[in-house]
N, C-alpha and C positions, 0 to 999 in steps of 0.2 A: 525890559525883559531879557532873560539869560539865554546863553547858548552853551552847548556842551561840545568839547573836543576831546579826543583821545588818541593815543598811539600804543603800539604794542612792540616790546623788545624781548627777543628770545634770549635770555640770560645764559642758556646752555651753549650758545654759539657767539654771544656777543654782537648780534645783528638785529635789525628790525625784522619782524615777522610779517611776511607778505602773504596776501591771499586769504586772510582770516575774515569771515563774515562777522560783522557786528550788528546787533539789532538793538535799537533804543525803544524802550516802553515808558509809558506813563501809567501811574496807578498806585497800587499798593496791595498788601495781603495776597489774595489769590485772583485779583481782577487786574489784569494788565492789558493795556491797549498799545499795539505796535504803532510807533510814530514814524520810524525810518529804519532803513537798512542799508549797509554799504560794505565794501570789502577793503581791506588795507592794501595800500600800494607798496612800492618797493622801499618806501621810507618808513613802512609800518604805520602810516597814518591813514585816516578815512576822510578825506576832504568832501566826499559825496554824502556823508551823513547829514541829512536835512534836519535841522533842529534849532532854527532861529526863533527868537521871541518866545521862549518857553516860560510858562507861569510857574510860580512857586508851589511845588508839590513834591511827590516822591517819584523817582525815576529809576530804571534799571537798564544797565548795559549788559547784554549777553554776548559773550565772545564764544564762537563756534570753533574751539580749538582742536577737536578730534580730526577733522579733515586735514588741517595744517600738519599735524604730526604724522597721520597716515600717509600724506603725500611725500613726506620727508623719511618715510620708513623708520619711524621712531615710535616706540611704544609710550603710551601716556596714561596717567592715572586719572586726568580730568578730561572727560569728553567735551565739556564746556565750562566756562566761568561766567558767573553772574555777580555784578557789582551793584548794589542797591544803595542809593543815596538820595538826600533831600536838598532841594534847591530852596533857599529862603529869601533870596534877594535877586537883584538884576545883574549881578556880576557874571563874568565868564568863569565856566567851571571846566577845568582840564583834569580828565581822569585817566591816567595812563595805567597800563598793565604790564608788569615785569613777569615773564612767563618762562617756565622750563617745564620738562615733562612730568616732573613729580612735585611741583610747587608754584606758587605764584604770590605777587604782592601788588599793592595798589596804593595810591595816595592822592590827595588833592593837590594838583600842581597849578601852575598859572601860564 
């Protein structure tokens, strides 16, 4: 069974993004079931995101970015970011988010 990890880097300041709520869902289309939620720590990671032994299917990570930017008095175009991906095997899936107020990117890391 797989597990998912993530971290967030704020590329506008070159530092980890602390205090962003991350929600993990399982499902697809318009039917999503929340599995877990956690906030990023000072290292931009969410070690409390509970997601061990995940079955192969489609998952979504939702990053609540608006509060983070509001708390830092920065205007942003993206109130949240959703990354949808499919797990097909029992490997570890690391899904980082590189974030700035007007753009973001992601990739499958390890």
